[in-house]
C-alpha positions as CSV (number, residue, x, y, z in Angstrom):
1,X,0.0,-0.3,0.1
2,X,1.6,3.4,-1.1
3,X,2.3,5.9,1.8
4,X,0.8,9.6,1.7
5,X,3.9,12.0,2.0
6,X,3.2,15.0,4.2
7,X,5.4,17.9,4.1
8,X,5.5,19.1,7.8
9,X,7.8,22.1,7.3
10,X,5.3,23.6,4.3
11,X,2.4,22.9,6.8
12,X,4.0,24.6,9.6
13,X,4.8,27.6,7.2
14,X,1.2,27.8,6.3
15,X,-0.3,27.7,9.7
16,X,1.9,30.4,10.5
17,X,0.9,32.4,7.9
18,X,-2.4,31.9,9.4
19,X,-1.7,33.4,12.6
20,X,-0.4,30.4,14.4
21,X,2.3,31.1,16.7
22,X,5.4,28.6,15.5
23,X,4.7,26.3,18.6
24,X,1.0,25.9,17.7
25,X,1.8,25.3,14.6
26,X,4.4,22.6,15.2
27,X,2.0,21.3,17.6
28,X,-0.5,21.0,15.2
29,X,1.5,19.4,12.4
30,X,2.7,17.1,15.2
31,X,-0.6,15.9,15.9
32,X,-1.8,15.6,12.3
33,X,1.4,13.6,11.3
34,X,0.6,11.1,14.5
35,X,-3.0,10.6,13.4
36,X,-1.9,9.9,10.0
37,X,0.6,7.0,11.3
38,X,-1.9,5.6,13.7
39,X,-4.4,5.0,10.8
40,X,-5.0,1.4,10.1
41,X,-5.1,0.7,6.7
42,X,-7.9,-1.7,5.6
43,X,-6.7,-4.6,3.3
44,X,-8.4,-6.3,0.4
45,X,-8.7,-9.4,2.0
46,X,-10.3,-7.6,5.1
47,X,-12.9,-6.2,3.0
48,X,-13.6,-9.7,1.1
49,X,-13.9,-11.1,4.4
50,X,-16.4,-8.6,5.4
51,X,-18.5,-8.6,2.4
52,X,-18.6,-12.6,2.7
53,X,-19.7,-12.2,6.0
54,X,-22.5,-10.2,5.4
55,X,-23.6,-12.1,2.5
56,X,-23.8,-15.3,4.4
57,X,-26.1,-13.2,7.3
58,X,-28.2,-11.9,4.4
59,X,-28.5,-15.6,2.9
60,X,-29.4,-16.9,6.3
61,X,-32.1,-14.1,7.1
62,X,-33.5,-14.6,3.6
63,X,-33.7,-18.4,3.9
64,X,-35.5,-17.9,7.5
65,X,-37.8,-15.4,6.4
66,X,-38.5,-17.8,3.4
67,X,-39.3,-20.9,5.7
68,X,-41.6,-18.9,7.6
69,X,-43.7,-17.8,4.9
70,X,-43.9,-21.3,3.5
71,X,-44.9,-22.6,6.8
72,X,-47.8,-20.0,7.2
73,X,-48.7,-20.7,3.3
74,X,-49.0,-24.7,4.1
75,X,-50.9,-23.4,7.2
76,X,-53.7,-21.5,5.1
77,X,-53.7,-24.2,2.5
78,X,-54.6,-26.7,5.0
79,X,-57.3,-24.5,6.5
80,X,-59.1,-23.6,3.4
81,X,-58.8,-27.6,2.3
82,X,-60.5,-28.3,5.6
83,X,-63.1,-25.6,5.1
84,X,-64.0,-27.2,1.8
């Protein structure tokens, strides 16, 4: 996975131009850089796993719903046949 380059010096200069003190600008740049480094990248394998898991849950819910509908239809048909 490619890394994103971050020019902290340019970022600090931009913050100072916007009115930050040098200490504030450095603190913000450090915090921003740390936040970028702590970011956990998502791999394609993890996305594939999540997709398969979601599809399996959906399939289970669909089968459960269809089974309930089938039982209800059988009960309705049995009641109608009994009435005739």
